N, C-alpha and C positions, 0 to 999 in steps of 0.2 A: 152402347151402354156406358154410363158414367160410373165412377167408383161409388158415389152416393146411392145410385140406383141398385148397384150390386149389393151393398151393405143392407139396404132396405129389404132385400129378399133372402140374404144369407147371413150366417153367423160369422163373426171375425175372430180368428184364433190369434191372441196377442203374441204367442210364441212363434207363429209363422203363418203367413197369408199365401194362399195358393189360388190365384185368380187367372190361371192360364186358359186361353181359348174362349173368353167371354166377350170378345170384340170390344174391350174397354177402349174408350177414346179420351177419357178425362180422368185424372187422378185427384181432383179437388176433393178434399175431405180426408185424404189418407194421412195428412200431416199431423193429425191429432193422435195417431197411434205411435207415439214416440218410443215405446218400449219394444217394438217389434224387431226381431233379429234376423228373420228370413223372409224374403219376398220372392214369389214366383209370378211374374207378370208376362210370361212368354205367350207368344201366339195371340197378340192383341193388335190394336190399331193406334197405339200410343205415339204421339209426336212430342208432347211436352212432359218432361219428367221433373220439372222444378218443384212440385209438391214433395218430392222425396228428400229435399234438403234438410227437413226437420227430423228425419229418421236417422239420427246420428249413431244409433246403436246397431244399425244393420251390419251383419257380417256376411250374409249370403244373398246375392241379388241376381235374378235371372230375368233378363230383358230380351231374350231371344225372339227373333221374328216379329219385330215391330216396325215403326216408320220413323225412328228417332234419328235426327240429324245432329242435334246439339246435345252433347253429353256433359257440358260444363257443370250442371248441378251435382254430378257425381263427385266432384272435387271436395264437397263438404262431408262426404261419407268416409271419414278417416279410419273407421274400424272394419271396412270391407276386407274380407279374405278371399271370397269367391265371387267372380263376376262373369256373367255370360252376356255378350253383346252380339252374338251370332246373328247374321241376317238383318242388319240395319244399315241404312244409308248414311252412316256417320261421316261428317265432313272434317272433323278435327279431333285427333286422339290425345292431344297434349294435356287436357285436364286430368288424365289418368296419372300424371306425374305426382299428383298430390296424394295418391293412395299408397302410402308407405308400408301398409300392412298386407297388401294384396299378395296372395299366394297362387291363386289359380285364375287364369284369364283365357276366355274363349272369344276370338274375333274371326271365326271362320265365316266364309261366304260374304265377306265385306270388301270394300274398296280400300286396300292398303298398299302403299308403294314402298315404304320402308318402316323400320321398327325403332327409329331414333327416339320416339317418345317413351320407350321402355328403358332407356339407358341408365336411369337412376332408380329404377324400381328393384332394389337389391333383395327384397323379400320374395320376389316371384320364384315359384318352384315348378309350375306347370303352365305351358303356353300352347294354345291351339290356334293356328292361323292358316287361312287359305285365301288367296286372291290372285287372279290372273295378272295383276299389276305389281305384285311383290317382286322387287329386284334386289333389295339391300337389307340384310339382317345384322349388319355390323353393330347395331344398337344393343345387341345381346351380349357383346363381347365381355362385358364386365359383370354379368349376372352370375356370380359364382355359386348361387344357391339353386340355379335352374337344374332340375332333375329330369323333367320330362318335356319333350318338344315334339309337336306334330306340325308338319308343313306340307301343304298340298296345293295343287292348282296354281302354281307360281308362273311368273313371266318366263318366256322361252329363254331369256338371257340370264336366268337365275344363277346357274352354275358358273357361267363365264363372266359374271359381273365383276368388274375391276380385277381381272386376271385371277378369278377364283377366290375372291375375298370372302364370299359367303361360306365356302367350304372350309376355309381357314378358321372362320369363327366357330363352326361346328367342332372342329378338331381341338380347339383350345378351351372349350367350355369345361371348367374343372370338375363340376359335379354332375354333368349330364350322364344319366344312366340309360334312359329309354328315348329312342329317336324314331319317329314315324315319318317317312318321306315318301309320299305318294306321287312319284314321278320317276321317269326313267333315270337311272343312276349312271352318270358319266364318269370319266376317269378321275376328275378332280374330287367329286364327292366320294367315290369309292376309296380314294387315297385318304381322305379326311376320316372316313369311318374306321379304316384299318389302323390309322396312326393315333386315334384317340386313346388316351390313357384311362378314361373314365367309363366309356360306353359299355353297357352290358348286353343290350339288345337293340336291334334295328328291325322295324316292321314286325315285331313279335318274335324274331329269330335271334337266338343268343349269338354273341360275337364268337364264342368258342365254336359253335356249329358252322358259322359262316367261314371262319378260317379253315376249318376241317374240310369243308366242301370245296373251297378254293384250291386246296392242295391236289384235289382230283380233277382240276381243270374246269370246274363249274364257273360260268360267267356270273359275276356278282350282280349285274343289272338284271339278268334273267332270274337269278336266284331270289332276289328280293321283290321283283315285280310280280312274281307268281304267288306270293304269300297272301 
């Protein structure tokens, strides 16, 4: 179904469009709705998102579970605050550098090797990422507004990469409050968690509770893995 076909059968709400799960393949025609601020285009069959470039007032965009390889049109959407790109075969993430107002980004279940493209995204507050290819998160090291971070399904070398550099990055994130890490926690990551001056919870368990249980000999990896 194309966007024009969808509009012919349904009403369009100018304050927010919710076209998830309609097997949309083409967005031609959406560009005339320049005042829209929220779009949910998840669970479709989209490959070309260039018609979105005219929607410069967009603040919330959900493109989860599509077939998008090229996200360069997103660079025009300077007002985006929330972006979901979960489950897309994206080839290059660097167009995201232009999104200076972005606060929430989801790139779970994608092919991601490093997070260097996030290095200058100072406004980012919450990040969700999972990829069996993820090895390097040093790109997060200067994101002093990052409050929530979820990492899962990473490379087997993740904790050992460059002698524990990823763990050091976690430890020094100044504003990080909540950390979800869906992987067996090794020595380096356990050390980073316990030495962090900002963390309040890990995998939903408060740091205070973690420290208390460790005093009684509980293994931190087992403790957090079973949550």
